[in-house]
C-alpha positions in Angstrom: -4.9 -201.7 -242.6 -6.7 -201.8 -238.8 -4.4 -200.0 -236.0 -5.3 -202.9 -233.9 -3.8 -205.6 -236.3 -0.3 -203.0 -237.1 0.6 -202.9 -233.8 3.2 -205.4 -233.9 4.6 -204.2 -236.7 7.8 -202.3 -236.4 10.3 -201.4 -239.2 14.0 -202.5 -238.6 17.0 -200.7 -240.7 19.8 -202.5 -241.1 23.0 -201.4 -242.5 23.4 -204.3 -245.1 20.6 -203.2 -246.8 19.0 -199.9 -248.5 15.1 -200.7 -247.8 13.8 -201.3 -244.3 13.2 -204.9 -242.9 10.0 -205.6 -240.9 10.0 -207.9 -237.4 6.7 -209.2 -237.5 4.9 -210.0 -233.9 2.2 -212.6 -234.4 -0.9 -211.0 -232.1 -3.4 -214.0 -231.4 -7.4 -213.1 -232.9 -9.4 -212.1 -230.1 -11.6 -215.2 -230.6 -8.1 -217.3 -230.5 -7.7 -215.6 -227.2 -11.3 -216.8 -225.9 -11.3 -220.4 -227.9 -8.1 -221.1 -225.3 -9.4 -219.6 -222.8 -13.0 -221.8 -222.8 -10.6 -224.7 -223.4 -8.8 -224.1 -220.1 -11.8 -223.7 -218.2 -13.0 -227.1 -219.6 -9.6 -228.5 -218.1 -10.2 -227.0 -215.2 -13.9 -227.8 -214.5 -13.7 -231.4 -214.9 -14.6 -233.7 -212.0 -17.6 -233.7 -209.7 -18.1 -234.9 -206.3 -21.5 -236.2 -205.4 -22.8 -236.8 -202.0 -24.6 -240.0 -201.8 -27.9 -240.0 -199.9 -28.4 -243.4 -198.0 -29.7 -245.6 -194.9 -26.9 -247.8 -195.1 -28.4 -250.5 -197.1 -30.1 -248.7 -200.0 -29.6 -245.5 -202.5 -31.7 -242.6 -201.7 -33.4 -241.8 -205.5 -31.9 -238.4 -204.7 -28.8 -239.3 -205.3 -29.6 -240.3 -209.0 -31.1 -237.1 -209.7 -27.9 -235.4 -208.4 -25.8 -237.7 -210.5 -28.1 -236.9 -213.4 -27.0 -233.1 -212.7 -23.3 -234.0 -212.6 -23.3 -235.5 -215.9 -25.1 -232.0 -217.5 -22.1 -230.7 -216.0 -19.1 -232.7 -217.7 -16.6 -234.1 -216.8 -15.4 -237.2 -214.4 -18.3 -238.1 -211.5 -17.0 -239.3 -208.3 -19.4 -240.5 -205.5 -18.9 -240.4 -201.9 -20.5 -243.1 -199.9 -19.6 -242.3 -196.3 -21.8 -244.2 -193.5 -21.4 -247.4 -191.5 -21.3 -251.0 -193.5 -22.3 -249.5 -196.4 -20.4 -251.8 -199.0 -24.0 -252.8 -200.4 -25.0 -248.9 -201.0 -21.0 -248.6 -202.4 -22.1 -251.6 -204.9 -25.3 -250.0 -206.3 -23.4 -246.7 -206.7 -20.9 -248.4 -209.1 -23.3 -249.5 -211.3 -25.1 -246.3 -211.9 -24.1 -244.7 -215.4 -21.9 -242.1 -215.4 -20.1 -243.0 -212.5 -16.2 -243.1 -212.7 -15.3 -243.8 -208.8 -16.9 -244.6 -205.7 -15.0 -243.5 -202.7 -16.3 -244.8 -199.2 -15.6 -243.6 -196.2 -16.8 -245.9 -193.1 -16.6 -244.6 -189.5 -19.5 -244.6 -186.4 -19.4 -240.9 -186.2 -20.8 -240.7 -190.2 -24.1 -241.9 -188.5 -27.3 -239.8 -189.4 -25.3 -237.5 -191.5 -24.6 -234.9 -189.3 -22.6 -231.7 -190.7 -20.5 -231.6 -188.0 -19.0 -235.2 -188.9 -19.4 -235.0 -192.8 -18.0 -231.6 -193.3 -14.1 -232.3 -192.6 -14.4 -235.3 -194.6 -15.4 -233.6 -198.0 -13.1 -230.5 -197.1 -10.4 -233.2 -197.0 -11.6 -234.7 -200.2 -11.6 -231.3 -202.0 -8.0 -230.5 -200.7 -6.6 -234.0 -201.9 -8.5 -234.2 -205.4 -9.2 -230.7 -206.4 -12.8 -231.1 -207.3 -14.3 -228.3 -209.5 -18.0 -229.1 -208.2 -19.5 -230.3 -205.1 -23.1 -231.7 -205.4 -25.7 -233.0 -203.3 -29.6 -233.2 -203.4 -31.7 -230.5 -202.1 -33.0 -232.4 -199.3 -32.9 -231.6 -195.6 -29.4 -233.7 -195.3 -28.1 -231.6 -198.7 -29.3 -228.2 -197.3 -27.4 -229.0 -193.5 -24.3 -229.9 -195.1 -23.3 -228.0 -197.9 -23.6 -224.9 -196.6 -21.1 -225.8 -193.9 -19.1 -227.3 -196.8 -18.8 -224.3 -198.5 -18.4 -221.6 -195.5 -15.2 -224.4 -194.3 -14.0 -223.8 -198.1 -15.0 -219.9 -197.8 -17.0 -219.7 -200.9 -20.6 -218.9 -201.5 -23.1 -222.2 -202.1 -25.7 -222.3 -204.9 -28.7 -223.4 -203.6 -31.8 -225.6 -205.4 -30.9 -225.5 -208.6 -33.3 -226.7 -211.5 -30.9 -226.3 -214.5 -27.5 -226.3 -216.2 -26.7 -224.0 -218.7 -22.4 -224.6 -218.3 -20.0 -225.4 -216.0 -20.3 -222.4 -214.2 -23.7 -220.8 -214.7 -27.3 -222.5 -212.8 -30.9 -221.8 -212.7 -32.9 -221.6 -209.8 -36.2 -220.2 -208.9 -36.5 -217.0 -206.4 -39.8 -215.3 -204.7 -41.7 -218.4 -204.1 -40.8 -219.8 -208.0 -42.8 -216.2 -209.3 -39.1 -215.7 -210.9 -36.3 -217.5 -212.3 -32.5 -216.2 -211.5 -29.6 -217.3 -213.7 -26.5 -217.4 -211.4 -23.0 -217.6 -212.6 -20.4 -218.7 -210.5 -16.9 -217.3 -210.4 -15.4 -219.5 -207.3 -13.0 -222.0 -208.0 -15.0 -224.7 -206.7 -18.9 -224.6 -207.0 -20.9 -226.2 -203.9 -24.5 -226.6 -205.5 -27.7 -228.6 -204.4 -29.8 -230.0 -206.7 -33.9 -229.9 -206.6 -34.5 -233.7 -207.5 -37.7 -233.1 -209.4 -35.8 -231.0 -212.2 -33.5 -233.5 -213.5 -34.0 -237.3 -214.6 -32.7 -239.9 -212.4 -29.4 -241.3 -213.7 -29.5 -244.8 -215.0 -28.4 -247.8 -213.4 -27.3 -249.9 -215.9 -23.4 -248.7 -215.7 -20.5 -250.6 -216.3 -19.3 -251.0 -212.9 -17.3 -248.3 -211.3 -14.1 -248.3 -209.4 -14.8 -248.8 -205.6 -12.0 -246.9 -203.4 -11.8 -246.8 -199.3 -11.0 -243.3 -198.2 -7.4 -244.3 -196.6 -8.2 -241.9 -193.5 -11.8 -241.6 -192.6 -11.5 -240.8 -189.1 -12.8 -237.4 -187.6 -13.3 -236.0 -184.3 -16.8 -234.2 -183.5 -17.4 -233.4 -180.3 -20.1 -231.1 -181.0 -22.6 -233.2 -181.9 -23.7 -237.2 -181.4 -26.3 -239.1 -183.6 -29.1 -240.7 -181.2 -31.3 -242.3 -183.5 -34.0 -241.8 -186.0 -37.9 -243.1 -186.0 -39.3 -243.5 -189.5 -43.0 -243.1 -190.0 -44.3 -246.2 -191.3 -47.4 -246.4 -194.2 -48.6 -248.5 -196.8 -48.8 -245.6 -199.5 -46.3 -244.6 -201.5 -43.7 -242.0 -200.2 -44.6 -238.6 -200.6 -41.4 -237.3 -202.6 -41.4 -240.2 -205.0 -45.2 -241.3 -205.7 -46.3 -241.0 -209.1 -49.7 -239.7 -208.0 -50.7 -237.6 -204.9 -53.4 -236.1 -203.3 -53.3 -233.1 -201.4 -55.8 -231.2 -198.8 -56.0 -227.6 -198.3 -57.6 -225.4 -195.7 -60.8 -226.6 -197.1 -61.1 -229.8 -195.6 -62.4 -228.0 -192.9 -60.9 -230.4 -189.8 -58.2 -233.3 -190.0 -60.9 -236.0 -189.5 -62.3 -234.8 -193.2 -58.7 -236.2 -194.8 -60.1 -239.7 -194.3 -62.0 -238.8 -197.6 -58.6 -238.2 -198.9 -57.1 -240.8 -197.6 -59.6 -243.4 -198.6 -59.4 -242.2 -202.6 -55.5 -242.6 -202.3 -55.8 -246.0 -201.3 -57.9 -246.9 -204.3 -55.4 -244.9 -206.7 -52.3 -246.4 -204.9 -51.3 -242.8 -203.8 -49.5 -240.8 -201.1 -51.3 -237.8 -199.1 -50.0 -234.4 -198.6 -51.2 -230.9 -197.7 -51.1 -227.3 -197.8 -49.1 -224.9 -195.2 -52.6 -223.6 -194.2 -53.9 -227.3 -193.4 -50.4 -228.4 -191.5 -50.6 -224.4 -189.6 -54.2 -225.3 -188.7 -53.3 -229.0 -187.4 -55.0 -230.9 -189.7 -52.3 -233.1 -190.6 -48.8 -233.4 -189.3 -45.5 -231.4 -191.4 -44.3 -233.7 -193.1 -47.1 -233.9 -195.5 -46.8 -230.7 -196.1 -46.0 -229.7 -199.8 -44.8 -226.5 -200.9 -41.9 -224.3 -200.8 -41.1 -224.9 -196.7 -42.4 -228.2 -197.2 -41.3 -231.6 -199.9 -40.9 -230.5 -203.6 -42.9 -233.3 -205.7 -43.5 -233.5 -209.4 -45.8 -237.0 -210.0 -47.3 -238.0 -212.8 -50.9 -236.8 -211.4 -51.3 -234.3 -208.7 -54.8 -233.2 -207.2 -55.5 -230.2 -205.3 -58.3 -230.9 -203.0 -59.6 -227.8 -201.2 -56.4 -225.8 -201.9 -56.8 -222.1 -202.8 -53.1 -222.1 -204.9 -50.9 -220.0 -203.0 -47.5 -219.2 -204.5 -45.8 -220.8 -201.9 -48.1 -223.9 -202.8 -47.6 -223.8 -206.3 -43.3 -223.8 -205.9 -43.7 -227.2 -204.7 -46.1 -228.6 -207.1 -45.7 -226.7 -210.5 -43.3 -229.6 -211.9 -46.2 -232.2 -211.6 -47.3 -233.7 -215.0 -50.9 -233.3 -214.7 -52.6 -231.0 -212.1 -56.5 -231.4 -211.5 -57.8 -229.1 -208.9 -60.9 -229.5 -207.0 -62.3 -226.3 -205.1 -66.1 -224.8 -205.1 -64.7 -221.2 -205.8 -64.2 -220.5 -209.5 -62.0 -218.0 -208.7 -59.6 -219.8 -206.6 -55.6 -219.1 -208.0 -55.3 -223.3 -208.6 -57.2 -223.4 -211.3 -54.5 -220.9 -213.2 -52.4 -223.7 -213.5 -54.5 -226.9 -213.2 -55.1 -228.8 -216.5 -58.1 -229.7 -215.3 -60.4 -228.1 -213.0 -63.8 -229.3 -211.0 -65.7 -226.5 -209.3 -67.6 -228.5 -206.8 -67.9 -229.2 -203.3 -65.4 -231.2 -202.4 -67.1 -233.3 -199.9 -69.8 -234.6 -202.6 -66.6 -235.0 -205.2 -64.2 -236.5 -203.7 -67.1 -239.5 -201.8 -68.2 -239.8 -205.6 -65.0 -240.1 -207.4 -64.0 -242.5 -204.6 -67.2 -244.8 -205.5 -66.3 -244.9 -209.4 -63.0 -245.9 -208.7 -64.5 -249.2 -206.5 -66.9 -249.7 -209.2 -64.7 -250.2 -211.9 
């Protein structure tokens, strides 16, 4: 017999018998031990807190992506709606499929999603409910808030994940999207930001989750104060959520030439973006930048016009369903990722496309 399996056997001679009797000690099979550990993990990793982004009136679409990621982790999903007069948002969140509970915290200090105000609230909720995961979208808000939460909890956050392998193992990109990294987290709480373009939005046809008010949502923030915000208005779709995006690069040569893209975008109901080179050159404002240090987009159609294809730009649009590149340089790296490529002077190609759409 295997020594590992006989280690628990020991002879025990009795005075009343001439033959030895044996005392048996049960030793669980290693596979059974693993099964027990995994079961214990599942029991422990059973609840996720998702931070909802909103404007006190409508729910941000990134929250639906974060809830979808939470559903992949498994277990109960609780969503935190913090703000002022945000009952309408809480009602919307309660109808998202997979959400089991909505926590509402209303306080003037939560205006503007200042991390100095929200962090104490989230830490208090974590201490109370012992969530296994805390998730938010990998937006300016999420990237500003969750690292602070993680620091207060004395753990390391995981940023900008694009996939989930298990409740403690996540996938993200590194080196401007040139490599994929798999990260296993051993912390008791997993604090994670989610790349919205990598997860489908959760359905909004849920049965209706319970809505509860946070009993003590009073926090003190003496280091920062929200003064207000001014959002740019445009008749075009919002860049991050548009189904069609037309981006220009340094090849546009000037900001005035971006009018070519605006005219085409208006005909196609598309959003307009830009590469970092175009932004750094002052052609367009930085809120149009697509890339690793700009906005991450994944439209049904992405048109790269006069963009060479630096890896930092590719990291922000490589998940697009169809990529079309227009560049007069046949060796431009953008053609390596494009589904369709047109080697042509953009100042001839774009007006022709606009005219063709007009005539149709």
